[in-house]
MARVEX-110936 format. One record per residue (C-alpha): residue number from 1; residue in three letters; x, y, z. Coordinates in steps of 0.5 Angstrom, whole numbers. Example, Ala and Ser with C-alpha at 12.3 -4.5 7.8 and 13.67 -1.06 7.14 Angstrom:
<atoms>
(1, ALA, (25, -9, 16))
(2, SER, (27, -2, 14))
</atoms>
This chain:
<atoms>
(1, UNK, (0, 0, 1))
(2, UNK, (3, 7, -2))
(3, UNK, (2, 12, 3))
(4, UNK, (1, 20, 0))
(5, UNK, (1, 25, 4))
(6, UNK, (0, 33, 0))
(7, UNK, (1, 39, 2))
(8, UNK, (-2, 45, -1))
(9, UNK, (-1, 53, 2))
(10, UNK, (-1, 56, -6))
(11, UNK, (-6, 60, -4))
(12, UNK, (-10, 63, 2))
(13, UNK, (-12, 56, 4))
(14, UNK, (-8, 51, 7))
(15, UNK, (-10, 44, 7))
(16, UNK, (-7, 37, 8))
(17, UNK, (-8, 30, 6))
(18, UNK, (-7, 23, 6))
(19, UNK, (-8, 19, 1))
(20, UNK, (-7, 12, -2))
(21, UNK, (-9, 7, -7))
(22, UNK, (-16, 5, -3))
(23, UNK, (-18, 11, 0))
(24, UNK, (-16, 18, 2))
(25, UNK, (-15, 17, 9))
(26, UNK, (-16, 24, 12))
(27, UNK, (-16, 32, 9))
(28, UNK, (-16, 38, 13))
(29, UNK, (-17, 45, 10))
(30, UNK, (-17, 52, 13))
(31, UNK, (-19, 58, 9))
(32, UNK, (-18, 63, 13))
(33, UNK, (-12, 68, 13))
(34, UNK, (-5, 67, 10))
(35, UNK, (-1, 64, 17))
(36, UNK, (0, 58, 14))
(37, UNK, (8, 58, 17))
(38, UNK, (3, 56, 24))
(39, UNK, (-2, 52, 20))
(40, UNK, (1, 47, 17))
(41, UNK, (6, 42, 22))
(42, UNK, (0, 43, 27))
(43, UNK, (-4, 40, 21))
(44, UNK, (0, 35, 19))
(45, UNK, (1, 32, 25))
(46, UNK, (-6, 33, 27))
(47, UNK, (-8, 29, 21))
(48, UNK, (-2, 24, 22))
(49, UNK, (-4, 22, 29))
(50, UNK, (-13, 21, 26))
(51, UNK, (-11, 16, 21))
(52, UNK, (-7, 12, 25))
(53, UNK, (0, 14, 22))
(54, UNK, (8, 15, 24))
(55, UNK, (11, 21, 19))
(56, UNK, (15, 15, 17))
(57, UNK, (9, 11, 14))
(58, UNK, (9, 17, 9))
(59, UNK, (12, 13, 2))
(60, UNK, (12, 19, -2))
(61, UNK, (10, 26, -1))
(62, UNK, (7, 32, -5))
(63, UNK, (7, 39, -5))
(64, UNK, (3, 43, -10))
(65, UNK, (8, 47, -13))
(66, UNK, (5, 53, -16))
(67, UNK, (4, 59, -19))
(68, UNK, (1, 62, -13))
(69, UNK, (3, 66, -7))
(70, UNK, (10, 67, -7))
(71, UNK, (11, 66, 1))
(72, UNK, (6, 61, 1))
(73, UNK, (9, 56, -5))
(74, UNK, (16, 57, -1))
(75, UNK, (13, 55, 7))
(76, UNK, (9, 48, 2))
(77, UNK, (16, 47, -1))
(78, UNK, (21, 47, 5))
(79, UNK, (16, 44, 9))
(80, UNK, (15, 37, 4))
(81, UNK, (23, 37, 3))
(82, UNK, (24, 37, 10))
(83, UNK, (20, 30, 11))
(84, UNK, (23, 28, 4))
(85, UNK, (31, 29, 6))
(86, UNK, (31, 26, 14))
(87, UNK, (27, 20, 10))
(88, UNK, (30, 19, 4))
(89, UNK, (23, 19, 1))
(90, UNK, (21, 22, -7))
(91, UNK, (18, 28, -8))
(92, UNK, (12, 29, -13))
(93, UNK, (10, 36, -15))
(94, UNK, (4, 38, -18))
(95, UNK, (1, 45, -21))
(96, UNK, (-4, 50, -17))
(97, UNK, (-8, 50, -23))
(98, UNK, (-8, 42, -25))
(99, UNK, (-11, 41, -18))
(100, UNK, (-16, 45, -18))
(101, UNK, (-19, 42, -25))
(102, UNK, (-18, 36, -21))
(103, UNK, (-24, 38, -15))
(104, UNK, (-29, 37, -22))
(105, UNK, (-27, 30, -25))
(106, UNK, (-31, 28, -31))
(107, UNK, (-33, 36, -32))
(108, UNK, (-37, 36, -39))
(109, UNK, (-32, 41, -42))
(110, UNK, (-27, 46, -41))
(111, UNK, (-25, 47, -34))
(112, UNK, (-21, 54, -33))
(113, UNK, (-18, 56, -26))
(114, UNK, (-17, 63, -25))
(115, UNK, (-13, 65, -20))
(116, UNK, (-12, 72, -18))
(117, UNK, (-5, 75, -20))
(118, UNK, (-6, 81, -19))
(119, UNK, (-5, 87, -24))
(120, UNK, (-11, 86, -28))
(121, UNK, (-8, 79, -29))
(122, UNK, (-9, 72, -27))
(123, UNK, (-5, 66, -27))
(124, UNK, (-10, 61, -31))
(125, UNK, (-9, 54, -35))
(126, UNK, (-15, 50, -39))
(127, UNK, (-17, 43, -38))
(128, UNK, (-21, 37, -40))
(129, UNK, (-23, 30, -38))
(130, UNK, (-22, 25, -43))
(131, UNK, (-24, 18, -42))
(132, UNK, (-23, 20, -35))
(133, UNK, (-16, 23, -35))
(134, UNK, (-15, 30, -35))
(135, UNK, (-12, 33, -41))
(136, UNK, (-8, 40, -42))
(137, UNK, (-11, 45, -47))
(138, UNK, (-6, 51, -45))
(139, UNK, (0, 52, -41))
(140, UNK, (0, 55, -34))
(141, UNK, (0, 62, -36))
(142, UNK, (-1, 68, -34))
(143, UNK, (-5, 73, -37))
(144, UNK, (-9, 80, -37))
(145, UNK, (-16, 77, -37))
(146, UNK, (-17, 81, -44))
(147, UNK, (-13, 75, -47))
(148, UNK, (-16, 69, -44))
(149, UNK, (-22, 72, -47))
(150, UNK, (-20, 71, -53))
(151, UNK, (-17, 64, -52))
(152, UNK, (-24, 61, -49))
(153, UNK, (-28, 65, -54))
(154, UNK, (-26, 60, -59))
(155, UNK, (-29, 55, -55))
(156, UNK, (-36, 52, -58))
(157, UNK, (-38, 48, -51))
(158, UNK, (-38, 49, -43))
(159, UNK, (-33, 53, -39))
(160, UNK, (-33, 52, -32))
(161, UNK, (-29, 57, -28))
(162, UNK, (-26, 56, -22))
(163, UNK, (-21, 59, -17))
(164, UNK, (-19, 65, -12))
(165, UNK, (-19, 70, -18))
(166, UNK, (-27, 69, -19))
(167, UNK, (-30, 74, -14))
(168, UNK, (-25, 79, -18))
(169, UNK, (-26, 77, -26))
(170, UNK, (-33, 72, -26))
(171, UNK, (-37, 78, -28))
(172, UNK, (-33, 79, -34))
(173, UNK, (-31, 73, -36))
(174, UNK, (-39, 71, -35))
(175, UNK, (-41, 76, -39))
(176, UNK, (-36, 74, -45))
(177, UNK, (-37, 67, -45))
(178, UNK, (-45, 65, -45))
(179, UNK, (-43, 58, -44))
(180, UNK, (-39, 60, -38))
(181, UNK, (-41, 56, -31))
(182, UNK, (-38, 58, -24))
(183, UNK, (-38, 53, -19))
(184, UNK, (-40, 53, -13))
(185, UNK, (-35, 56, -8))
(186, UNK, (-34, 49, -4))
(187, UNK, (-31, 46, -10))
(188, UNK, (-27, 53, -12))
(189, UNK, (-22, 53, -7))
(190, UNK, (-15, 49, -7))
(191, UNK, (-16, 43, -4))
(192, UNK, (-10, 38, -3))
(193, UNK, (-14, 32, -3))
(194, UNK, (-15, 33, -10))
(195, UNK, (-7, 35, -12))
(196, UNK, (-5, 28, -8))
(197, UNK, (-10, 23, -13))
(198, UNK, (-4, 27, -19))
(199, UNK, (1, 25, -14))
(200, UNK, (-1, 18, -13))
(201, UNK, (-3, 17, -20))
(202, UNK, (5, 19, -23))
(203, UNK, (8, 16, -16))
(204, UNK, (5, 9, -19))
(205, UNK, (8, 10, -26))
(206, UNK, (15, 12, -22))
(207, UNK, (14, 19, -24))
(208, UNK, (18, 21, -17))
(209, UNK, (23, 27, -16))
(210, UNK, (30, 28, -11))
(211, UNK, (28, 33, -6))
(212, UNK, (34, 37, -10))
(213, UNK, (31, 37, -16))
(214, UNK, (24, 40, -14))
(215, UNK, (23, 48, -13))
(216, UNK, (17, 52, -13))
(217, UNK, (14, 55, -20))
(218, UNK, (13, 62, -19))
(219, UNK, (12, 63, -27))
(220, UNK, (14, 71, -26))
(221, UNK, (18, 74, -22))
(222, UNK, (16, 78, -16))
(223, UNK, (13, 85, -16))
(224, UNK, (20, 87, -11))
(225, UNK, (25, 83, -16))
(226, UNK, (22, 85, -22))
(227, UNK, (24, 93, -20))
(228, UNK, (30, 91, -16))
(229, UNK, (36, 96, -18))
</atoms>
């Protein structure tokens, strides 16, 4: 039995899940304030105890690698790399946007995660399900909202929007995309269990990494880095 522990701290949501081939052992989600450095280790410890597992019984560590909050990504990545190094276990990183798309499996159209990247931009991508598998239609990107709309206007099928960018962008997106659907809030936030499903799928295929070889995926430099003299 392969036990997977996955964390997602890419957005305001802090989430931890333990999954194996048979079941979701447990999941913790806190969608309140961005204090991941305080919440994460407590959540991991609580989930392991409730699941009757020790950290040494985790076979693969998963982490949502980005895009998203620069600070949040670093916290999740450092935590998982620390465990993997100490226990000599492999790591799997997954995309924030891909993990979000897994919240609504078997949707009958395009799944378009939208994260607020500030400056009237979104972190976004596009996916669909084919024979039960998630297929990518648009690479993870940072786009102006108009550029995203230009891409989506070419699609003649339902488009499911989800993610923390919707409070800001949903009205614009739904006005421009007549077949657009806003996913309910409880499915619209990041969940470590969705990411863990991707981690398990890849781990079973042997698609894993050494902790030294995995890093956050920011897509773009931070505002401070862009304006560094």
